[in-house]
N, C-alpha and C positions, 0 to 999 in steps of 0.2 A: 504494500500500500504506500503510495507516494506520500512524502511528507511535505508540508508547506509551513513556513515560519518555524523552523527548528523541529521540535519534536511533536508539533501539533499536526494531527492527521484528521481526516474526515470523520473517523470514528470517535476521536476526542471531542470534536464538535457535537457529534450525535449524543455523546454522554451528557453534555450540558443541555442539549435540547430535550432529552428524555427526562432529566431531573427537573426541568422547568416546563415540562409538557403541559401541565395544567394551567400555568400562567399564560402560555400562548393561547390555549383554548378558552380561558376565561376572558380574554380580550376579544376574541373573534365572536361576533354576534352578541356582545354584551348589551344589556339594557340598563343604563345607568341613570339613577335618580339622585345620586349623592350631590350635595350642594344645591339641591332644589327643595327649598323648604315647603313642606306640605304635599310634596309629590311622591307617590309610591307606585310600585308595580302591582297593578290589580290582578295580574295573571300569574303571580309567583307560585301559586299552587295549582295552576292549570295543567292540562294534559301534556302540553308541549314542554313546559318547564320541568314537570316531573320526569318526563322521558329523558330530558337532557341531563338532569342531575343523576339519574340512574346510569346514564352513559358514562359520566365522569367516575362514578363509583365502580362501574365494570372495568374501565381502564385501570383504575387504581388497584383493583384486586388482581388483575393480570400482571401488573408490574410488581405487586407485592409477592405473588407466587414465584415470579421469576427471580426476584431478589433473594428468596429463601434458598436458592441453589447454593451448594457449598462453595463452589468456585467464585460466585458473585460476592459472598461474604468474605472470602479470603482476599479478594482484590479490591473490595470496597466499592464495587459498581452497583448503582441503584440503591445505595445504602439508605437514602431517605425513605424508601418504601418498606424496609425490612420489618418494622414494627407497626406499620400503618394499616394492615389489613382489616382489623376490627372496626376502624373508623369508617372505612368505605362500606363495609357490610352493614354498619348501623344505618346508613342512608337507605339501603334496601329495606331493612326492617321498618324504618319510619314510613317510607312510601307505601309499603304494604298495609300497615295499620291505618294510615290516613285514608288510603283508597277504599279499604273495607268499610269503614264507618261512613264515609261520604256516600258510597254506593248504597249502604243500608238505609241512609236517611233520604235518598233521592229516588230510589228504584222500588216500585211497588212489589211486595212479596219477594223481596230480595233473598230471604232465607229459604224460600221454596226451591228445592233442588240444589241447595248450596253445596252439600257434600259431594254430589255428583259432578256439578259444573265447576265449582271453585277449588275443590280439593282433588278429587279423583282425576278429572279431565285436565285441569290447568296445572297441577303440580305432580301428582302421582304418576300419570302417564309419561310426562317428560322425564321423570326420574328413571322409570323402568326402561324407556327407550334408550337412555344413556347407559344404563346397566348392560343392556344387550350389546350396544355398540362397543363398550369397553370389553365385554366378554369376548366378542369376536376378535378384537384387536389383540387381546391377551392370548387367545388361542393361537392366532397366527404367529405371534411372537414367541410362542412356546414357553409361556411363563410357568415356572415350576410351582404350581399350586396343588395343594392336597385336594383329593376328590370331594371331601366334605366341604372344603372352602369354596370350591366351584358352586356347590349347591347352595350354601348359605349366602354367597355373594349374589347369585341370581335371585334368591328370595328377598334380598335386601336386608337380611338380618345382620350380615357383616358387609363391609364396604368394598364393593368392586372398584369404585372411584372414591378415593378418600376426600376429594374436594366436594363431593355431592352431599355433604351434610346439610347444607342450607335448605334444600327442598324438604328434607325430613323435618327439621325444626319448624319451618314455615307451615307445613301441613299440620303439625301438632298445634301450633298457635292458632291457625285457622279453625281447627276443630274446637279448641277452647273458646274462641270468639263465638262460634256458632252456638255452643251449649249455653254460654252466658247470656247472649242476647236473645236466644230463643226462650229461655225459661226464667230469666231475671229481668224485671222491668226497670229496676233502679240502676241507672248507669254508673254512678259512683261505686255501687256495690260490684257491678261488672268489672270495673277497672281494678278494684281491690282484689277480686278473685283472680284476675289475670296476673296481677303483680305477684300475689302469693304463689301462683302456679309457676311463674318464672323463677322465683327464688327456689322452689322445689326442684326445677330442672337443674339449676346451678348446683344444688346440693348433690344431685345424682352424679354430676361430673366430679365434684370434690371428693366424693367417696369412691367413685370408680377409678379416678386417676387416669394416667396415660397408658398403663399396662394392666394386665391381669395380676396385680401385685399380690393378690390373696392366694395364688397358686404357685407352689414351688418354694425353695428355701428363702430365708429372709434376705431381702435386698438382692435378689437374683439378677435384677437388671443391671447391676454394677459389675457383673462377672462376664467378661467377654467370652470365656470358654462355655459358660452356660448358654449364652445367646447362640453360639455356633453349634453346640452338640446336643443340648438337652431341651431347649425351649420348644414348646408346642406352638404351632402357627398362630393360634388364637390368643397367645399371651402377648404378642407384639403391639407396637404402636398403631393407632388409628385403625383398629380392626373392628371393634364394636361401636355401637352408638355412644355418643357422649364421652368419647375417649380423647378429650382435648378441650381446653378452655374456650376455644373459638366457637364451640357449640353453644355456649351460653353467655359469654361476656357482652356481646353486642345486642342480644335479643331484647333487653329492656327498651331499646329505641322503638320497638313495635308498639309498646304501651304509650310512649310519647306521641307517636303518630295518631293513635286512637284519641288520646286526650286533646291533642291539638285540633283534630277534626271536629270534636264535640264542642270545643270552646273557641273555635277559630275567630268568630266575630269579636268576642270579648278580648282575645289575645291581640288581634290586629289593632283594635281600637286603643288598647292600652299602650302599645308601642308607637302608635302614630303620634301620640302626645309626648313631646320631648324625646323624639326617637333617638337622637345622637347620645343623650345622656343615658337613657335606659339600655340602649344597645351596648354601649361601652361598659356599663355595669354588668350586663349579662356576659360580655366577653371576658371581663376580669374574673367573674365567678367560674366561667368555663376553664380559664387558665389555672385557677386555684384547684379546681377539681382534677385537671390534668396532672398537676403536681401531686395531688393525693393519690391518684392512680399510679403514678410513677414511683411514689414512695412505697406503696403496697407491693409493687412488683420487685423493687430493690430490697426491701426489708424482709419480705416473706417469699413471694414468688409462687408461680404455678408448678415449677419443675424442681422443687426441693427434694423429690425422691433421690436425686443425685447427691444429696448431702449424707446419704447413708443412714437416714433416720426412719426408714420404712416409707409408707405411702404419704406421710406428711399432710394429712387431711386438713388439720387446723390451719396450716399455712395457706392452703388453697382457699379456704373459707374467708380468711382475713383479706387475702388479695382480692377476691371477688367483691367483697363489700367496699373495698377502697375504690374499685373501678365502677361499681354500680352507679353512683351519682353522676359520673362523667357521661355515661352512655344514655342516661335519662335526659341530660341537658344538652349535649353536643348537637343533636339534630335540631333542637329548637333554635340554637344559635345560628346554625346554617340557614334555616328558613327565615328567621328574622332578618338576616343579612340579605336574603333574596327579595325581601320587601323593597330594598333599594337597588340591588344589583343582582341580576341573574343572566345566564348565558344560554343561548340555543343556537347551535350551528350544525352543519351536516354530520360532523364527526360525533358529537355528543348524542345527536338523535339516532344515528346509526347504532352505536353501542347501547343506547337505551332500548332500542327496539329488540336487539338480539342479546340483551344482557344476560338472561338466564343461561342460554346455550353457549355463549362465549365463555361463560364461567364454567359450565359443565365439561366442555371439551379441553379446557386449559391444561389439565394434567397430562392428557394424551399428547398434546403438542409439545409441552415442556419435555416430556420423556423422549419423544421421537427426535428432538433436535439436540439432545445432550452431546452428541458427538462434536458439535461445534465448539463446546466448551474446552475441548482438548486440542491445543495447537498442533500436536503431532499426528492427529487423526483427520485425514481427508481435507480439512479446511485449515488454512493458515494465512492470516492477513497481517502477519508481522509481529503481533504482540497478543498475549493472552487477554488483555483488556479489550483489544479490538475485536477478538473473537467473541467475547461475552456481549459486547454491544451489538454485534451482528446477530447473535443469538436472541437478544431481547427484541430487536426489530422483527426477526422471524417469528417469534412467539406471538407478538401482537397481531401481525398480519394473518398468520395461519389460524389463530384462535378466532379472528373475525370471520375468515372464510369458512372454516369447518363449523363454526357456530351457526352460520346461515344454513349450511347444508343439514345440520342436525335438526334445526328448527323446522325446516321444510319436511324432513322425514317424520318428525313428531306431529306436524299438522296433518300429514297423510294418515298416520296411525289414528289420530283423534277423529278424523273424518270417517274412518272405517268402524271405529268403536262406538261413535255417538252420531245420532241422527238429529239434524236441526230442523226446525220449522222454517219454511220459506214462505214469504209473502208474495202472493200472486195478485195481479190486478184483474178484476172482473167488472164489466159494465153494469150500470144500474140505471133505471129511469129517474129522471129529474123533472120536477114540476116546472122548474125555471128554465129547463133546457130540453125542448122537445126533440132536438137532434141527437140526444143520448151521447153527449160528449163527456159528461161527468162519470166518475168511477168510484167504486169503493173497494176495499181490500178484503180478501178472504184468506185465512190461514189454513194451510193444508200441510200434511206430512210429506216431506220431500226426502226420498231415500238417498239422494245423491247430493244433498246440500253441502257446500264446502264448510270445513271447520273454521272456527274463529282463529284469530292469530295465535299461533302456538306460544305457550308460556305466558299468556295474558293473565293478570291477577287483579283481584278486587272488583 
């Protein structure tokens, strides 16, 4: 790779562009009301704005997953994204909660057929399509899995795709939402029940930990020989549900989305009065809560099993409660900011439209491109960092491409499994129009009606 201006190469420039990628995107298509007293974006929670903010979150998750690769952390490439994954996922949870309650309030009989349409069709079917896709890829790649593991992976009991935890948690939260709003009329009570349930999910992780710590000798995970010679396949990392803090730490943003949707008029009216002062106070509170979260992770942490003190359940519990206030507050801060400034551009809308499936195929893309990380294998652009940046660009582009393809496949499967009602136009007589030019609609069952957009939620 040719150098220009000393050691600066095109890949060095790309590193800077990737690190400041969101800054570039936040300028392109921005709707700015800062400096305009009394002016606000009325569409900051509209469909287009929501799609765009999900797009930013999807890109952030892709870069976060990429930065988690060992060589990236060794070389310090994309280091800004290493610990940022939960913040991006919190945006997804917020948007899901917000969309659910807004749909509940504006669509008649929204809960009728909710489990079938909003959980099974919109989340469970995409999840299992992804399971099958990964199963086929793993079979082709001759992955050395136990026969039992193939079965449990295809059933979804264990993780065929360890990045596919989000649809599982979202399905659970959707089901809890349905039960609460179906049988409880008092909304604050609904919110309280959902909050308690989220705490319960967090405690499941805190007790389950990252490994099957309860099987085998004490602190077996610290013994390399045990890993290599004695460990059962199901004892390892990210095998069972809730085997990782990422399953639970960002989920409280779902509740924030519900509460924001319920009290949106009051919240917006509150911040419109003395917006600058109140937003800065909210921002300071968010920074303080970030410091609290950082303190919890530094003082206790989620991975203290490696201190040799067993599963370290108490450490995980303390860390979670230090993070909880941040993930309840952070999405509110983001959307209050969007009252004055938000962005919608082709890139953000694209990733927002395909966010679920770019997320689901991301692990397969990351795995298939790992050869680029090693300069002595097939690809060599002069320096390991250059290779890693080439790798990151490839992951983004291929995640987008295969995300589109998987979403189309999912839409086809949904179309086969579910039949939609299609509206046909039929003429009727009109007293004011003897030429019979007016029409009315008749709903009939259409066996070939196209499925709605794959992965749609809320």
